[in-house]
N, C-alpha and C positions, 0 to 999 in steps of 0.2 A: 378459529373464531375468537378474537380478542375483544375484551370489553372496550368500547369506544372511550377515548380520552378527549373528546371534542373534535377539533379539526384533525383530519387524518394526516399522520406523518408519512403515509404511503403516497401522497399526491406528488405529481411531478413538479417540485418546487425548486427554485434556485438554492444553491448551497447556503447563501447568506441568510435567506428566509428560514431554512431548516435550522441553522445554528441559533438564530434568534428564538425560534419556537422551542427548541430544546432547552434553552436557558430559561425561558418563561415557565415551562412545565416543571423544570427541576427546582425552581425557586418560587413556587406559588405563594403569593402574598407579598412579594417584594415589589416596591413601586419603581419599576424600571423607567429610567429616562431614555429617550430616543438615542441620545449620544452613546449611552452604555451599550444598548443593543446593537448599534451600528458598529461599535468597536468589536463586539463578539462576532458579528456577521462579516467583518472585514470589508465593509463597504461604507460609503458616505451615508449620513443620516438621510439626505434627500433621496439617494438611490434606494435605501431600505424602505422608506415611506412609499415610494413609487411601486416597488416590487410587491409590497403587502397589498396595495390597492389593486394592482394588476392581477396577481395570482390568487389572492384570498378575498378580494372585494371589500376589504376592511382595513382601517388604519391599525398600526401596532397597538395603540391604546385600546381600540375596540376589541381586538383579539385578546389582549391581556385581561380585559374585563370578562370576556366569555370564558377564558380558562379559569379565572377565579370563581365565576358562577358555577361552572361544571364541578370544580373542586368542592364548593360549598354544597352543591346538590348531592354529591357522593357522600359527604360526611353526614348530612341530614338523613339520607336514606339508610345509612348504617345505624342511625338511631341509638347511639350508645347511651346507657343510663347516665343521667346528670348532664348531658350536653346542653350548652347554652348557645342560642342562636347568635348572640353578639360575639361570643368567642370564636365561633365558626367564621363569621363575617370578617373579623379582624385577621384570623389566620389566613384567610383567602384574599386579603388585600383591600377590604372595604372598611374604611374608617367612619363612614357616615351611615348609620343603621337605616335611616329612612330611605336613602337612595338605594341601598342594597336591597331593601324589601321591594321597592318599585321595580328595579331591574330584574329581580328574581321572579316576581309575579308576571312581568311582561314576557320573560323567556319560558317559564314553565307553567303558566296559567293558574298558579295558586301562590299563596303566601308561604314564606319559610315555616311559619308556625303550623300551617295546615299539613305540610309535608312531615314535620316532626311528630305531630299528634297522630298521624296515620301509622307511623312506625311504632308508636306505643300500642296501638290496637294489634299490630302484628306481633309485637313482643309478648303481649298478654296471651295471644293465641298459642304462641310457641311454648310459653310457660305452662299453659293448661293442658298440653298434649299428654294423654295417658300413655302408659307403656304398652302400646300395641305393636306387635311384630307382624310383618308381612310374610306370606308363604315363601319358602325357599325356592320355589320353581322359577326358572328362567332368570335368576339373579345375574346381573352383570358383575364381573370381578374387577376390582381396582387394587393395584399395588400402591401402598401409601407408607412411606418410610418416615423417619424423624424429620422435623422441620429444622432447617439449618438456622443457626443463630450464634451471635457472639456470646461470651460468657455471661454478660449481664442479663441476657434474655433467654438463657437455656431453660430455666424453670417455666417461664411463660410459654415458650415454644412447646414444651412437653405437655402443659395443660391444654393448649389449643389443639395439639395433635390428638390427645385423648378425647376431647369433646367433639372434634371433627369426625373421628372414627365412629363414635357413638351416633352422631347425626347422620352419617352416611349409611350406617346399618339400618337406622330407623326408616329411611326412605327406600329401602329395598335393595341396597347394594351389598355385595360381598367384598369385604376389605381384608387384604393380606399384607403383611410387611414385605414379603418377597414371594413372588409366584410366577413361574414361567407361563402359567395359564392365564394370567391377568391380561385383559384386553387393553387396559389403560394404566398409566402411571400418574399419580398425583404427587407433585412435589411442592414444597413450601420453603420460604426463607424469610427471616426477619433481618432487615437492614436498617442502619442508622442507629443513633445513640439516644438514650433517655426518652423523653416524651415525643421526639421526632421519629421514633422507630416506626417502620412501615412493614406490613406483612404482605407478601405476594404469594399467591397459589397458582400453579400452572398444571393443566391437564395435557398429557402427552399420549398420543396413539402409539402403543408399543409395536404395532405392525409397520407403520410408516415412519415413526420417529417424529412426526409433525406435531407442533403445538396446536391444540384444538381450542384452548380457552385459557384466560388468565383473569385473576381477581386480585384487586389491590385494596387493602384496608389501611386507612391512615387515622391517626388521632383516637384510636380506640383501644390501644394496647396498654391498659392500665393494670391488668393482672388480677382483677377481682373475678370471682367465680361467675357471677351473673354476666359480666361482660364477655368472658371467653365462651360461655354457653350460647349466648345470643349470636356472637360472631360466628361460631361454628354452624349454628342453624341457618344463618343467612348465606354462608358459603355453600352449604349443601343445597339450599334452595336455588341459588344462582347457578349452580352446576347442572341442574336438571335439564334445562332446555337444550344446552349444548350436547350433553351426553345422549339425549334422545335422538338428536340429529345425527350424531356420530354412529349410533346403533342402526339407524335407518340407512346411512351410507354404507355401513359394513354389510348389511343385508343385501343392498343393491349390488355390491361387488361380488357376492357369492355366485358360483355357478348354479344354474337353474336346477340341475340334478341333485344338488345337495341341500336344497331349501326345505326347512321344516315348517311347521305351522306358525311358530313364533316369527321366523324370517318372513313368511308371507304376510303376516299381520303388520310387521314393520314396513315392508314394501308398500302395503296398502295405505298406511297411515297418512302420507302426504296428500293422497287423493281425498281422503275423508276430511282432512284439515283444510283443504282448498275451499270447501263450501261452494263448489261450482259443479255444473252438471257433468262435464267430461271427467273431471277428477273423481267424482262420485261413482260413475259407471265403471271406470277402471278399477277402483278400489273394491267394489262389490264382487267383481270377477275373482280377484285374488283372495278376498275374504271367504267366498264360497269354497274355493279350493282349500284354504286353510282349515275350515270347519269340517270339510270332508276328511281331511287327513287326521284331524284331532278335534272331535266334537266338544271336548272339554277345555279347549284353549281359551282362557279368559279374555285376553286382549282382542283376539279375532272376533269373539262373540259380542263383546261390548262395542267394538268399532262397527260391526255389521248392524247392530241395533240402532246406533246413531246414524249410520249411512242411510238406512231405510227410511227413517223418519225425516231426514233431510230431504228426501225425494218428494215428500208430501208438503213440507213447510216451504221449500224454496222453488216449488213449481217445476220439478224435474220429471214429473210423471203425469199421465192422464188417469191414473188409478190410485189416488191418494189414500183411499180407505184400505185397500189391500196392502199398501206399503206400511201404513200405521199398524195394521194387524200383525204383519210380519215383524215389525220393529218391537212391538209389545211382547211378542212371544220370545224373541231373542233377548230382550232386556231382562225378563224374569229368569231366563236360563243363565244369563251372565251374573245376575245377582246371586243365584244359588252357588255359582262357581267361586265367588269371592275374587280377591286380587289385591294388587298394591294400590297406592294412591292414584296413579295414572289411570288404571282400569276403572276405579270407582268414580273418578272425575268424568271420564268418558261416559260411563253409565248414567251419571247425573245429567249429562247433556241430553241423552236419549229420553230419560224418564220425564224431565221437565218439559221437553217439547211434546211429549205424549200427554201432558197435563196430569201426570202422576206426581203431584207436588210433594205429598208426604214422603213417598219413597225416594224421590229425587233429593229432598232435603236431608233425609237420613243417610243416603250413601255419600252425599257431598260432605256432610259433617264427619263421617267416618274417614273420608279421604284426608280431611284437614287434621283429624286426630292422629292419623298415621304420619302425615307429612304436612306440618303447618306452613311449610314454604312452597306448597304446590300452587303455582300460578293458575293452572287450569281449574283447580278446585275453588280458589278464590273468585275466579271469573264466573264460574257456574253459580256460586252462591250469590254473586251480584245479579245474575240473570233471574234467579229465583226471587230475589227481592223486587226486581222490576215487575215480574209477573204478579207479585203480591201487592204491588202499588206502594212500595216503600223506597222512593227514589234516592233519598240522601244516603241511606245505608248502602244501597246498590252502588252509587258513585264511589264511595270510599272503598268498597270491596273490589270494584274494577280497577281502581287506581293502585291498590295493593298488588293486584296481579301484574299491572304494567310496571310497577316499581321492581318487582321480583324478576320479571322476564320481559324487558321492553322490546327485545328482538325475536321473541317467540313467534312461530307462524300464526298462532291464534291471537296475538296481541291486537290485531285489527278488530277482532270480534269484541274485545273488551271496549274498544273505542266506539263501536256500534252500540254496545250496551250503555255506555255513558251517554251517548246521544239519545237513546230511548228513555233513559232515566230523566234526563232534562226535559224531554218531551212530556213525560208523565207529570213532571213538576210544573208544567206550564211555561217553561223557559225555552220557547221554540227556536229562537235564533241560535242559542247556545247548543241546543240539540242538533240543529242543522250543521253547525260548525264541526262538531265531533264526528258526525257521520260523513261529512265531506273529507275529513282527515282520514277516516277509516278507508274510504274508497281510494284515496290517493295512495294508501299503503297496499291496497288489494283491489285493483280495478275490476277484476272479473266477478266480484261479488255484486252483481247487478241488482239482486233482490233488495239491497239496502235502499234503493230508490223508493220502495213501498212506504217506508217511514220517512225518508229524507224529503221527498216531494211534499207530503203533508206538513212537515216541519217548516218548509219554506212558505207554504200557503198560509199557515197560521201565524207566521212571523211577518206576513205582509210583503214577502219577497217574491213578487209575481214572476219576474224574469227568471230567477233561479228555479222556481217551481216548474215553469214550462220546460226549461232545459232538463231538469231531473225527470219529468214525465216522459220527455222524448227519449231519454236514454233507457228508461224502464221499458217502453214499448218497442224500442229497437231490439232489445234482447228477448222480450216476451211479446211478440207482435199480436198474439191472440188473447192476451191477458184481459180479463174483465174484473170489475169490482166484485162480482160474486165469487170469482175464482180467488181473488185476494182474501176474501172473507173465509173461504174454505181452507186456505193454506196459512192464514195468519198465525204467527206464534202466539202463545197464550197471554197476551197483554190483558190488563184489566178491561172489562166490558166498556167502560166509559171511554177509555183510550182507543179501543177498537172502533168505536163509533166515530171518534174524531178523525181517525185515519181514513175510514171509509168516506166520511163526508167531505174531507179535504181532497181525496182522490177524485170524487165525483165533481167537485168544484173545479179541479184542475183539468177535467175533461176525459178521464178514463171511462170507457163505455161500461154500462151497467151489466 
């Protein structure tokens, strides 16, 4: 799983288009003329223009602008100390700052300055992390050797390697220089000269030899201590989602006879993360088995607590009170067991849906103290802000989660959260837009229509509201307003009243 670099190079494209795209990506910021690209592509300018429109749906100039915007986005998300937006824009080929800002906002839904300010919030959180160590139990081992570099960057490479090793240990990984027992190998290299130097980090599965993930950092290799520490923390954060998926895949490949409690918990995790009824039911079967095998397994217990309360909140059961009671019992057992940032973030999910806000806030803060780059913990802290009625803070926290792990299986739930935060702020059309985006990412999460339909109603979008209600009733044919009230997540009372009133107005039976 490689970080997206915009338009996929894996698409079935003509060779000329691929050559042109490779040149654009290798020289971001250069103002390519069509004739130059055509020369590299070894076709005529007219042919290249036609092929771009046919296979990419865009002109070479439009694609060049998107590549530049993606490059600028990556640099701003890296949030290096002292970075200036104008410098980033110029490096990425934009000489007119106003046009750059307009294009950036149109593509990413926010201004460049908003993106950069949010990275300062993340950097402050990373700086404030106390020296908490996670339990050694169930640690994944990674082999990580020296970062390759030319002579001019050897000292910098050593500094980054030391900081990255410390950051990986913080988030609960075991790191060894060489180890036959290591499940994964992390390799790095610095290429290029001077200020154009670029760091690339790759994660390899030692069993299959396949590359699982890659991270590229540009324009941040200035060598000061703060920069290398922040860079290491961000790399460790970006690694988490991919490594979790790799561990799930590894557990799924194991023979059934050799599965331990941790393996069963990992196998169950996708079902819990699906936030749908079928996945939830499958997951609980495996989690019950895992807890029978090891009653003190933290991940299995926390996942089971979250899965049981999901059944009540998302209308997967006709006995919501029993499911809540079971969830509460498991949540407090999991809290006593402790765990790493992932376990604590999962526990925060369960506790907040159980309306145990103080406990949820405490374990979520502890998760961020252990791993300030935990996208799950940032997302849950955003939901806690939604439940407290603090929408602007919630939106920023959800967006930090999306910045850290845009392709994580739970990214769609952060989008739902942003939609609910805008709803709480009275921006109903924007709230609907984010929830529609979440459903496009995760169509089986039909419960989203409980708040999407009211968003459309209150935004005056009658046709969209009817369509949303139809989809809600298609998946929950017996759903009533009173059942929505019983399963409603703990939104502020005034917002719950708005949701209920809008659903009644849309035609959901009482």
